[in-house]
C-alpha positions as CSV (number, residue, x, y, z in Angstrom):
1,M,181.5,6.0,95.0
2,M,180.0,5.2,98.5
3,T,183.0,3.6,100.3
4,I,182.6,0.8,103.3
5,F,183.3,4.0,105.6
6,S,180.7,6.5,104.1
7,E,178.0,3.9,104.5
8,R,178.3,3.1,107.9
9,L,178.5,6.7,108.2
10,V,175.2,7.4,106.9
11,I,174.0,3.9,109.0
12,L,174.8,5.1,112.2
13,R,173.8,9.1,111.6
14,K,170.0,7.3,111.0
15,Q,170.5,5.0,113.6
16,V,170.8,8.1,115.5
17,G,168.3,10.1,114.2
18,K,170.2,12.8,113.5
19,T,170.8,15.4,110.0
20,Q,174.0,15.7,109.0
21,N,174.0,19.4,110.2
22,D,173.6,18.5,113.5
23,V,176.4,16.2,113.3
24,S,179.5,18.4,111.6
25,K,177.4,21.1,114.4
26,E,177.8,18.8,117.0
27,L,181.4,17.3,116.3
28,K,182.6,20.8,114.7
29,I,183.3,20.3,111.6
30,A,182.5,22.0,108.3
31,L,179.1,20.6,107.0
32,R,180.5,20.6,103.5
33,A,183.3,17.8,105.2
34,Y,180.3,16.0,106.7
35,Q,179.1,15.7,103.6
36,N,181.6,14.4,101.7
37,Y,182.8,11.9,104.4
38,E,179.5,10.2,103.9
39,Y,179.8,10.9,99.9
40,G,182.7,9.0,99.8
41,T,184.2,12.1,97.7
42,A,186.6,13.0,100.9
43,E,188.6,11.4,103.9
44,P,188.5,12.9,107.5
45,R,192.4,12.9,109.1
46,L,192.8,10.9,112.0
47,S,191.8,13.0,114.7
48,T,188.8,13.7,113.0
49,L,188.3,9.7,112.5
50,V,188.5,9.4,116.5
51,K,185.5,12.0,116.7
52,L,183.7,10.3,114.2
53,A,183.8,7.0,116.0
54,D,183.5,8.3,119.3
55,F,179.9,9.4,118.6
56,Y,178.7,6.9,117.2
57,G,180.2,4.6,119.3
58,V,181.9,2.1,117.6
59,S,185.7,1.1,117.0
60,L,187.7,2.7,114.3
61,D,188.0,-0.4,112.8
62,Y,184.4,-0.6,111.9
63,L,184.1,2.2,110.7
64,A,186.8,1.2,108.2
65,G,185.2,-2.0,107.6
66,R,187.8,-4.2,109.4
67,R,185.5,-5.6,111.3
68,D,181.8,-6.0,111.5
69,T,180.7,-5.5,115.2
70,P,180.4,-1.7,116.3
């Protein structure tokens, strides 16, 4: 079941033209972990959330679905 968080990860990744593998390597996280975030089967730790927000240039509130503007 995809959540707002996982849907936004997919959208943001596609906007920057990266594969799941590209993102996982750049953030130094396991590919399977990143895939699970996008599929909505796992949630990252706070430190990983911060890395994701910084990587995509958005706020944590945007990733969490609390704001509609990045």
